C-alpha positions as CSV (number, residue, x, y, z in Angstrom):
1,M,4.7,-12.4,-22.6
2,T,7.4,-11.2,-20.2
3,R,6.7,-8.6,-17.4
4,R,9.0,-6.2,-19.3
5,E,6.9,-6.5,-22.4
6,L,3.8,-6.0,-20.4
7,M,5.1,-2.8,-19.0
8,R,6.3,-1.6,-22.4
9,N,2.9,-2.3,-23.9
10,L,1.2,-0.3,-21.0
11,A,3.4,2.7,-21.6
12,A,2.7,2.6,-25.3
13,A,-1.0,2.1,-25.1
14,G,-1.9,5.2,-23.3
15,A,-5.4,6.0,-22.1
16,G,-7.3,6.0,-25.4
17,C,-8.3,2.4,-25.7
18,A,-9.0,2.1,-22.0
19,L,-11.3,5.0,-22.0
20,A,-13.2,3.7,-25.0
21,A,-13.6,0.4,-23.4
22,V,-15.5,1.6,-20.3
23,T,-17.8,4.2,-21.9
24,G,-20.4,1.8,-23.3
25,N,-23.8,1.4,-21.6
26,M,-22.9,3.9,-18.9
27,T,-25.3,4.6,-16.0
28,H,-25.6,8.4,-15.6
29,A,-27.0,10.0,-12.4
30,A,-28.9,13.2,-12.8
31,D,-26.7,15.0,-10.4
32,G,-23.4,13.7,-11.8
33,P,-21.0,10.9,-11.0
34,C,-20.9,9.4,-7.5
35,I,-18.3,6.9,-6.4
36,L,-18.6,4.5,-3.5
37,L,-15.2,3.4,-2.4
38,R,-15.0,0.0,-0.6
39,S,-11.8,0.1,1.4
40,S,-10.2,0.4,4.9
41,W,-9.5,-3.2,5.5
42,Q,-7.9,-3.0,8.9
43,T,-6.1,-0.6,11.3
44,V,-3.3,-2.7,12.6
45,N,-1.1,-1.8,9.7
46,I,-0.4,1.8,8.6
47,G,-0.2,0.5,5.0
48,D,-3.8,-0.8,5.1
49,I,-4.8,2.5,6.6
50,A,-3.0,4.5,3.9
51,H,-4.8,2.7,1.0
52,T,-8.0,4.6,1.7
53,P,-6.7,8.2,1.9
54,G,-4.4,7.5,-1.0
55,V,-7.2,6.5,-3.3
56,L,-9.5,9.3,-2.0
57,R,-6.8,11.9,-2.7
58,L,-6.4,10.6,-6.3
59,L,-10.2,10.7,-6.8
60,E,-10.4,14.3,-5.4
61,E,-7.4,15.5,-7.5
62,H,-8.4,13.9,-10.8
63,L,-12.2,13.8,-10.5
64,P,-13.0,17.0,-8.6
65,D,-16.7,17.0,-9.8
66,A,-17.4,13.5,-8.5
67,Q,-19.3,12.9,-5.2
68,L,-17.3,10.5,-3.0
69,M,-18.5,8.1,-0.4
70,L,-16.4,5.7,1.7
71,W,-17.7,2.3,2.8
72,P,-15.1,1.2,5.3
73,C,-14.4,-2.1,7.0
74,N,-12.5,-0.7,9.9
75,I,-11.6,2.9,10.9
76,D,-10.9,2.6,14.6
77,R,-7.7,3.4,16.5
78,G,-8.0,7.1,15.6
79,V,-8.3,6.5,11.8
80,E,-11.8,8.0,11.5
81,P,-10.9,11.4,12.8
82,M,-7.9,11.5,10.5
83,L,-10.1,10.7,7.5
84,R,-12.8,13.2,8.4
85,A,-10.2,16.0,8.9
86,G,-8.4,15.1,5.7
87,F,-11.5,14.6,3.5
88,P,-14.4,16.7,4.9
89,R,-16.4,16.3,1.7
90,V,-16.4,12.5,1.8
91,Q,-19.4,10.8,3.4
92,I,-18.6,7.7,5.4
93,V,-21.3,5.0,5.2
94,R,-21.5,1.9,7.4
95,G,-23.2,-1.4,6.9
96,S,-22.7,-4.8,5.2
97,V,-24.2,-6.9,2.6
98,G,-26.2,-9.7,4.3
99,N,-26.6,-13.3,3.3
100,D,-29.8,-12.1,1.5
101,G,-27.7,-9.8,-0.6
102,E,-29.3,-6.7,0.9
103,P,-27.5,-3.7,2.5
104,S,-27.9,-4.0,6.3
105,T,-28.3,-0.3,7.0
106,P,-30.5,2.4,5.5
107,E,-27.4,4.6,4.9
108,L,-25.7,1.8,2.9
109,R,-29.0,1.3,0.9
110,T,-29.0,5.0,0.1
111,A,-25.4,4.8,-1.0
112,F,-26.2,1.9,-3.3
113,D,-29.0,4.0,-4.8
114,R,-26.9,7.1,-5.2
115,A,-23.6,5.8,-6.4
116,T,-22.9,5.4,-10.1
117,L,-19.8,3.3,-9.5
118,L,-18.5,0.9,-6.8
119,L,-14.7,1.1,-6.6
120,H,-13.0,-1.7,-4.7
121,G,-9.8,-0.2,-3.2
122,S,-6.2,-1.2,-3.1
123,G,-5.3,-4.3,-1.1
124,P,-3.6,-7.7,-0.9
125,S,-6.5,-9.3,-2.9
126,V,-10.0,-8.6,-3.9
127,V,-10.6,-8.4,-0.2
128,R,-14.3,-7.9,-0.2
129,A,-15.3,-9.8,-3.4
130,Q,-18.6,-10.7,-1.8
131,D,-19.6,-7.1,-1.4
132,V,-18.7,-6.3,-5.0
133,E,-20.9,-9.3,-6.0
134,G,-23.7,-8.0,-3.8
135,W,-23.5,-4.6,-5.5
136,R,-23.6,-6.3,-8.9
137,R,-26.6,-8.4,-8.2
138,L,-28.6,-5.7,-6.5
139,T,-27.8,-2.7,-8.6
140,G,-26.5,-3.8,-12.0
141,K,-24.4,-0.7,-12.0
142,P,-20.7,-0.5,-12.9
143,Y,-17.9,-1.5,-10.6
144,G,-14.1,-1.6,-10.8
145,I,-11.1,-3.0,-9.0
146,Y,-8.2,-0.7,-8.2
147,G,-4.6,-1.6,-7.3
148,V,-4.8,-5.2,-5.9
149,T,-2.6,-8.2,-5.8
150,V,-4.1,-11.4,-7.1
151,S,-2.5,-14.7,-6.1
152,G,-5.1,-17.0,-7.7
153,V,-8.4,-16.9,-9.5
154,N,-11.2,-19.4,-9.0
155,D,-14.4,-19.6,-11.1
156,E,-16.3,-17.1,-8.9
157,L,-13.5,-14.5,-9.0
158,R,-13.0,-14.9,-12.7
159,D,-16.7,-14.1,-13.3
160,L,-16.5,-11.1,-11.0
161,L,-13.4,-9.7,-12.7
162,S,-14.8,-10.3,-16.1
163,G,-17.9,-8.2,-15.2
164,A,-15.8,-5.3,-14.0
165,R,-15.4,-2.2,-16.1
166,F,-11.8,-2.2,-15.2
167,V,-9.3,-4.3,-13.1
168,Y,-6.0,-2.7,-12.1
169,C,-3.4,-4.9,-10.5
170,R,-0.7,-3.3,-8.4
171,D,2.1,-5.7,-9.7
172,T,2.7,-7.3,-13.1
173,I,2.8,-10.8,-11.6
174,S,-0.8,-10.4,-10.5
175,L,-1.6,-8.9,-13.9
176,E,-0.2,-12.1,-15.6
177,T,-2.2,-14.2,-13.2
178,V,-5.5,-12.5,-14.1
179,R,-4.7,-12.6,-17.8
180,E,-3.9,-16.3,-17.7
181,S,-7.0,-17.1,-15.7
182,G,-9.2,-16.2,-18.7
183,A,-10.9,-13.2,-17.0
184,T,-11.9,-10.6,-19.6
185,P,-12.7,-7.2,-18.2
186,P,-12.6,-4.4,-20.8
187,V,-9.6,-2.8,-19.1
188,L,-6.9,-5.0,-17.4
189,E,-3.8,-3.1,-16.6
190,F,-1.2,-2.1,-14.0
191,A,-1.8,0.6,-11.4
192,P,0.5,1.3,-8.5
193,D,-0.8,0.7,-5.0
194,G,-3.3,3.3,-3.7
195,A,-0.9,4.2,-0.9
196,F,1.2,6.0,-3.5
197,G,-1.5,8.7,-3.4
198,F,-1.1,9.2,0.4
199,H,-0.5,12.8,1.3
200,L,-1.8,13.4,4.9
201,R,0.7,14.8,7.3
202,D,0.9,15.3,11.1
203,E,3.8,17.7,11.0
204,D,3.5,18.9,14.6
205,R,3.6,15.4,16.1
206,A,6.4,14.3,13.8
207,A,8.5,17.4,14.6
208,A,7.9,17.0,18.3
209,Y,8.9,13.3,18.2
210,M,12.1,14.0,16.3
211,A,13.1,16.8,18.6
212,A,12.5,14.7,21.7
213,N,14.6,11.9,20.2
214,G,17.5,13.8,18.7
215,L,16.6,13.1,15.1
216,E,17.6,15.8,12.6
217,E,16.1,16.2,9.1
218,G,18.1,14.4,6.4
219,R,20.4,12.8,9.0
220,F,18.8,9.4,9.7
221,V,17.3,6.4,8.0
222,A,14.1,4.7,9.2
223,A,14.3,0.9,9.5
224,I,11.2,-1.3,9.7
225,P,11.3,-5.0,10.7
226,R,8.9,-7.8,9.7
227,L,8.2,-11.4,10.7
228,R,7.8,-13.9,7.9
229,Y,4.1,-14.3,8.9
230,T,2.1,-11.8,10.8
231,P,0.8,-13.3,14.1
232,Y,-2.8,-12.2,13.7
233,H,-3.9,-14.6,16.4
234,E,-1.8,-12.6,18.9
235,I,-2.9,-9.2,17.5
236,H,-6.6,-10.2,17.8
237,H,-6.2,-12.1,21.0
238,R,-7.7,-15.4,19.7
239,E,-6.6,-19.0,20.0
240,P,-4.1,-20.0,17.3
241,T,-5.3,-22.4,14.6
242,E,-3.1,-25.2,13.3
243,E,-2.1,-22.9,10.4
244,D,-1.2,-20.1,12.9
245,L,1.1,-22.6,14.7
246,R,2.7,-23.8,11.5
247,R,3.4,-20.2,10.5
248,A,4.9,-19.4,13.9
249,V,7.4,-22.2,13.4
250,V,8.5,-20.6,10.1
251,T,8.7,-17.2,11.7
252,A,10.9,-18.4,14.5
253,E,13.2,-20.2,12.1
254,F,13.9,-17.1,10.0
255,Q,13.4,-14.1,12.3
256,E,17.1,-13.9,13.3
257,A,18.5,-14.7,9.9
258,D,16.4,-12.1,8.2
259,H,17.1,-9.3,10.6
260,A,20.8,-10.1,11.0
261,K,21.2,-9.0,7.4
262,L,19.4,-5.7,8.0
263,R,21.5,-5.2,11.2
264,E,24.7,-5.7,9.3
265,A,23.5,-3.0,6.8
266,L,22.7,-0.6,9.6
267,V,26.1,-1.1,11.3
268,L,27.9,-0.4,8.0
269,F,25.7,2.6,7.4
270,V,26.2,4.1,10.8
271,R,29.9,3.5,10.9
272,E,30.5,4.9,7.4
273,T,28.3,7.9,7.6
274,G,28.0,8.8,11.3
275,L,24.3,9.3,10.9
276,K,21.4,7.8,12.9
277,V,18.8,5.1,12.6
278,L,15.1,5.1,13.6
279,A,13.8,1.6,14.3
280,C,10.0,1.9,13.9
281,P,6.9,-0.1,13.1
282,E,4.5,-0.5,10.2
283,M,2.3,-3.0,12.0
284,I,1.0,-2.8,15.5
285,H,3.2,-5.6,16.9
286,E,6.5,-4.5,15.3
287,M,7.7,-2.3,18.1
288,R,8.7,-5.5,19.9
289,V,10.2,-7.0,16.8
290,A,12.3,-3.9,16.2
291,K,13.6,-4.0,19.8
292,E,14.4,-7.7,19.9
293,S,15.7,-8.2,16.4
294,L,17.1,-4.8,15.3
295,V,18.2,-2.8,18.3
296,N,19.2,-5.1,21.2
297,P,21.8,-7.2,19.3
298,L,23.6,-4.1,17.8
299,P,27.2,-3.4,18.9
300,E,27.2,-0.6,21.5
301,D,28.8,2.1,19.3
302,V,26.0,1.6,16.8
303,K,23.3,1.2,19.3
304,A,24.1,4.7,20.6
305,R,23.1,6.1,17.2
306,V,19.8,4.2,17.1
307,V,16.4,5.5,18.2
308,W,13.7,2.9,19.0
309,R,10.1,3.9,18.6
310,E,8.1,2.1,21.3
311,D,4.6,3.2,20.2
312,Y,2.4,2.5,17.2
313,W,1.6,5.5,15.0
314,L,-0.8,6.6,12.3
315,P,0.4,7.0,8.7
316,D,0.1,10.8,8.8
317,E,2.8,11.0,11.5
318,A,4.8,8.2,10.0
319,T,4.8,9.9,6.6
320,S,5.9,13.2,8.1
321,V,8.8,11.5,9.7
322,Y,9.7,9.5,6.5
323,A,9.6,12.8,4.5
324,R,12.3,14.2,6.8
325,A,14.4,11.0,6.7
326,L,17.5,10.5,4.5
327,G,16.0,7.2,3.5
328,V,13.9,4.2,4.5
329,V,14.8,0.5,4.6
330,S,11.9,-1.9,5.3
331,F,10.8,-5.5,5.2
332,E,7.3,-4.1,4.9
333,M,6.1,-2.7,1.6
334,H,4.0,0.4,2.5
335,S,6.5,2.4,4.4
336,P,8.7,2.5,1.3
337,I,5.7,3.5,-0.8
338,M,4.7,6.3,1.5
339,A,8.3,7.5,1.7
340,A,8.8,7.4,-2.0
341,A,5.5,9.2,-2.7
342,N,6.8,12.0,-0.4
343,G,10.3,12.3,-2.0
344,T,12.3,10.0,0.2
345,P,14.4,7.2,-1.3
346,A,13.4,3.7,0.0
347,V,14.8,0.2,0.0
348,H,12.4,-2.8,0.2
349,L,13.5,-6.1,1.5
350,R,11.2,-8.9,0.3
351,Q,10.7,-12.1,2.2
352,P,9.6,-15.2,0.2
353,T,6.5,-15.7,2.4
354,D,5.1,-12.3,1.3
355,T,2.8,-11.9,-1.6
356,C,4.1,-10.9,-5.0
357,K,3.4,-7.2,-4.3
358,G,7.1,-6.5,-3.9
359,Q,7.3,-6.9,-7.7
360,M,5.8,-3.4,-7.8
361,W,9.2,-1.9,-6.9
362,R,10.5,-3.3,-10.1
363,D,7.4,-2.3,-12.1
364,V,7.7,1.4,-11.1
365,G,11.4,1.5,-11.9
366,L,13.1,1.0,-8.5
367,S,14.6,-2.4,-9.0
368,R,18.0,-1.3,-7.6
369,W,16.3,-0.8,-4.3
370,L,14.6,-4.2,-4.1
371,F,16.3,-7.1,-2.4
372,E,15.1,-10.7,-2.1
373,I,16.2,-11.4,1.5
374,D,17.2,-15.0,0.9
375,E,19.4,-14.0,-2.0
376,T,21.2,-10.9,-0.6
377,T,23.7,-9.9,2.1
378,G,23.9,-7.1,4.7
379,E,26.6,-5.5,2.6
380,D,24.4,-5.5,-0.4
381,I,21.7,-3.7,1.5
382,A,24.1,-1.2,2.9
383,G,25.2,-0.1,-0.5
384,P,22.1,2.1,-1.4
385,L,21.7,3.2,2.2
386,V,25.2,4.7,2.2
387,A,24.5,6.1,-1.3
388,F,21.5,8.0,0.1
389,A,24.1,10.0,2.1
390,T,27.0,10.1,-0.3
391,D,25.0,10.6,-3.6
392,R,21.9,12.4,-2.5
393,D,21.3,14.0,-5.9
394,G,21.7,10.7,-7.7
395,S,19.3,8.9,-5.3
396,R,16.7,11.6,-5.6
397,E,16.9,11.6,-9.4
398,Y,16.4,7.9,-9.6
399,L,13.4,8.2,-7.3
400,A,12.0,11.1,-9.3
401,S,12.1,9.1,-12.5
402,A,10.1,6.3,-10.9
403,M,7.6,8.7,-9.4
404,G,7.1,10.3,-12.8
405,F,5.9,6.9,-14.1
406,V,3.7,6.4,-11.0
407,R,2.0,9.7,-11.5
408,Q,1.5,9.0,-15.2
409,R,-0.3,5.8,-14.3
410,Q,-2.4,7.5,-11.7
411,E,-3.6,10.1,-14.2
412,V,-4.5,7.5,-16.8
413,T,-6.2,5.2,-14.4
414,M,-8.2,7.9,-12.7
415,R,-9.5,9.1,-16.1
416,V,-10.8,5.5,-16.7
417,V,-12.4,5.5,-13.2
418,G,-14.1,8.8,-14.0
419,E,-15.5,7.5,-17.3
420,A,-16.8,4.4,-15.7
421,A,-18.6,6.5,-13.0
422,G,-20.3,8.5,-15.8
């Protein structure tokens, strides 16, 4: 079955069969449904930060009667205050599942007792499969996987996926991978990345930053770089492994070639429209990459129209800036997601070393704004960027159609989550 056929079947199927599949043998709590969200994988990437508030917002919007608890991996670097301010009703619980399969803290034990559903949040894989397995062994209560990429399925993961009440993949390549693995959850469908639900804003900080840097609403595009492989050994200050060193060689080989194409697009955009560019990060190390690979090599007439952001930021400020931009162009995936979710057109440039999550742009209906970097030119990329300025209505209509599909999938999938939670 082709990906197009899969998407057509999803649209035709609706929610009915999915809801029926998860309602059997439900565990009901006396005080109503309670969902424990396992999420917040890391804070060095505003996309990984945005997964959690994105899913929490969908849960609050579509399941207002459910109690919500967050079981995070990492909420440092100012993320915890952002979450507490944005979701005052959500209880944050800490702890881990030990080698003995038991929760390591009393608060996590209480959360396991109270929750009627464990929901594994959006991410690049089933990031904490061992925690889901611990929940299954200890409680026997329902669990589900929401908005993940799956690159491969071994025997253990196949068994875990088959035992889930639902598995939602964030791209149809992953969906095919799970189907072909033989995993048999009652619901196996497509759901867009959880960051499509992100809504938090830091308007004051964004407005102050734009004013200080001469950026006017609707008169700039945001550009985000990316290395072929993220140098996690540098980010986490550890000795590189042999694999880290191999990846560094690949990164060095393609860094200039990849970014030269984006620079060419930015030059064409600036010279044709007279508008500005904000070179900014999605990951904590990308300020340097933006400076070296996007800003410094530009011709002087274009460089004068480019603002370089030298500090990392949280997704609430980033989204407030993206919402004021004419458009976004990014090697990273989640800045385009957060931009699109807030009404700003966005181009994604996919590198072949990334996971298949970029397929999501095709799946939601934005294929015109997805470019495989090895198969495209700077002029190709410039086309939609210029169109953002010259055909604003057409660009926004194209985006609105895609976001209509995203919201329809969010509604259907959240109803299934609610049924599974009881």
